[in-house]
N, C-alpha and C positions, 0 to 999 in steps of 0.2 A: 504492502500501500501505497503509494507519496502523498504527503502530507502539502496544503499550501497555507501561506497567512497572506490574508487579504488586510496590505499592510499600506495603503494608494492616497488613502483621507486626506484631502485639503485640512479637515480644523478646523475649519471656519466658528467654530461656532468659542473656539479655545483663543481665538484672537483678543491682545495681539503679541500669547507664548506662541500661538505655534507659525509666526511671519519667518520668524527662520529658521526655526527648528521643525521636523515634521514630528505630528500627534506622535506614534509609535517609537518616538525619543526618547520623550517627555519622557521623568522621572514617577516610577511611581512607589513612595518609599525610596527599598535598599536597590533599586536594578530599573533598567529601560523600561520602559511600560510592554514592549516587542518583547523582550523575556518571556511571557506570561502565556501569550499565545505559538512560540516552540515551546514552553517544556509542556503543556499541552500532548503538542504532536510528540515530543518522544516520551510520556508517559504511556500514550498509546505505544508506543515501540516502534514506530516510523522515524528511521534515518532521512530521508531522503526529503530535501526540503523546497521550497522555495517560494522566496520570499518577496512578492509585490509592488512595487513602491514608487511613488510618485514621480512624473519622470525628468530626466538631472539630479536623479538626489539614487543611483543605485550605491556611487560611491560613497557615501555617507553610509551608510548603512551595510557597507562593504570592512568600511574601518570602523567598525566596534562588532560585528561578527565574518568578519573575513570568508571561509570556502568552507567557516565546521569545520575543518579537519584538528581542529584544536580542542574540541567537544565529537571529536569518532564519528561525525556525524557528515554531512553532505549539504551545504545550503547554496543554491541558484540564484540567478535577482530575476527579474521580469518585471517593465517598466507600464503602469497603468495610463496611457496618455493625455487619455478621456474619460473621464467619469461616468460611466454607465455601466453602475448596477452591481450589486454584488456576485451575482449570477455571469457575471461578465469577469472575472478570474477566473472561471470553468475555460470560457475560452480564449483564453492567455495561458493557462498552463496545460491548454488540452500537447504541446509536443514534449510535454515532458511528463507529461501520466503516462505517454507513449502507450493506453489502454490501459495498463493501471487499476485497481479503484482507486478513492482516494475522500482523503479526509480533506477539510475547507473549514478557514476557523477566522475569522478574525479577529485583525491588530488590533483592536480597545476592547478586546471579551480578554475578561480576568474568573480564572474557574479554580476554585477549590475545595475539596473535601479529602480527608483522610481516605478517603478510598475508592479515587478519583480514578488513580493508573488500571484497580482492576475494572471497573464502569468503564472507561476506552477500553481497556483490552479488549473485553468481551462485542464493543462495537465495533471493532476493528478486526472482530474474526469472522465479521459478516459474511461472509459470501454472492451473498445476491441482494436487492433490492439498496432501499437506505434508511441509514439511523440517528433522528434526530433527540430530542430532548423537549422534554415540558418541565419547565422553573415555574414554579410557583411565585404569584408578582400579587404588589394589590394595588395597581391601578399597568392591565394589560392595553388598554388603551393604543397608546405609539404602538407596540407593536407585533409581530403576528400569531395568533394566536391559538390558538387549537382546543377541540373540542374532542371530548371522549363519549360516546355509550355508555350504555349500563353496565357492560361487559370489560372498562378498558379498554377500548382498542379506540384510537382517533376517527375519525370522519368525518370530520370538517376544518377548514385552516384558511381562516380569515386576517387577512393585512391592514391593520390600525383599524378595527371595529369602532365605529358610536357607541354595541351595544353588543361590548363581546360578551359570546357565554359559556368563557369560564375565563381562571385565574391564570391559567395554563398560556404561557409565549415558548415561544424557540428562539433559544440565541444561537449567538451567533457561534457553532461549531457543531458540523456534519457532516454523513459516512456515508459514502456513496460507492453505487460497484461501479464496474466499468461502462454502465450504460448511459454513464448519468454525461458526457460530453456528448453520447447520440441526439439528447432529451433538449442539454444546454445549447444546441446548434439549431434546432428546431422556436427557440423561444422567440414572441416577438414583443418590445417594448411596451413598456406602459405605459398610462396616459401622464405621467412623470420623465420616458421619457428613459427611460434604465430600464436592464434588463432583471429582472426578479427572481430572488433565490425559491422567495413563497411559487410561482408558478411552477419548479423544477420541484420542489416537497410537492407540489398539488399534483402534478406527474405520475411520479412512483404514486400517490394513492389512489389514481385513478388504476393506475395499475394493479389497486393491490397487492402493495413492495412497497409500505412507509410501515416501522417500525415506528414511536414516537416512544420514549423510555421516560417517566415523572421522574423527576428527583426529587429525592429529600427535602420538605421546609428544610431545612439547617440548611441546604448547601449552598457555598456560597459563590451566587453568580455575577461581578459585575462589569459596568459597557462605561469604562471611562474616556466619557464622548465630551463632558462640556464640564467645570471649573468644581463645581459642587461634587461630581460624581470622580474624578481624577481625587480629590482632597479626602472624601472618603477613600477611593478605596488604597489610596497607603495608607491612610489610619488603621483598615479592619486587616490590611496585608502588616504593621505592626505588630497589631494585637494578636494576632494567628500567631507569628515567629514568638511571640514574649511569652504566650499559651504556653504553647508547645516544644520553645524550640529547637524547632524545624526550622527552615528558611525553606518559603515556597516559593517556584521562579528558580531554584537555583539550577540550572543547568550546567553546570557540573557533577552534585551532587546524583542528579540522572543517569547523567551519563555514565557516569563510579555505577549505579542498581543495573544499570541494562548492560554492563557489560563490554561499551563503546569504549572506555578510557580503565585503566588502572592504578591504582591509588598512588602510584608513585609521581604517574605527568596526570591527577590532581593535587597532590598537596604540589607539586609545583604552582600550580598555576593556581594556590593556595597563596604561597611563595613570595610571587611578582607580584601581589593584591594586598598584602601584612600589614601595610597599611590601611587598611578599613577592616568594619567588621564583618565584610564579609569574606573577605579575603583570608579572616580568622576562624571564619566556621569552617570554609574550607580545608585549610591545615587543619582540622580537629577528623574528615571523615575518614 
């Protein structure tokens, strides 16, 4: 399975912060925002990743992430020249995916749960169809809302409804089989001129191949798209790390757990960052 991170948003809701720097490169407590979606892919066991960035920003992201070899993974880059919606990431990544299954994650979404790795690996192991997640929120109206029948089966998805049929929304994390590229290629732009990821999910639903897995109510999902949500995300990450003693989104720790790096390699990275608490944490792994 290949992984795609869509990190090409202009971040206009965060102006003036994002005028000189891309939103996914902003700090969320002690790490750049982009670390968290990459961590999701790594926890799913995915080591071949495409990061889609804004025009003329490849070198900026490469300066942070390189080619991924220092983490035992492969990171490639592509630019989204014109914002055309989330589903456009699938078309941009078509050659990269090369007929493989795909996990798409948004570059400003943060996911955390003690059992997250197990949940993600189960989704990645599904060989056919699509798996997305249902996340309970108080106000689902700004999102894609999923409706379940009495047996817990998803029966409808509605984008930004004025009268939501449930409190479960589909956050920015999607697992698709190899047919997703054919589906994405057949999409028509919506009224707002974008290729909607909801339309991809609806096609899988129409085919009877969409699995929506409701997440536990205490599951942490953060969409760091505004100043308030960015501040909340930073405080939430700090609180989790203070409480558990484990770092959220630590790519080196995840690479070690997956066997992509050994202890000596991780320790060396920690030494290089020993002036920071992050580096000291890595040294102790």
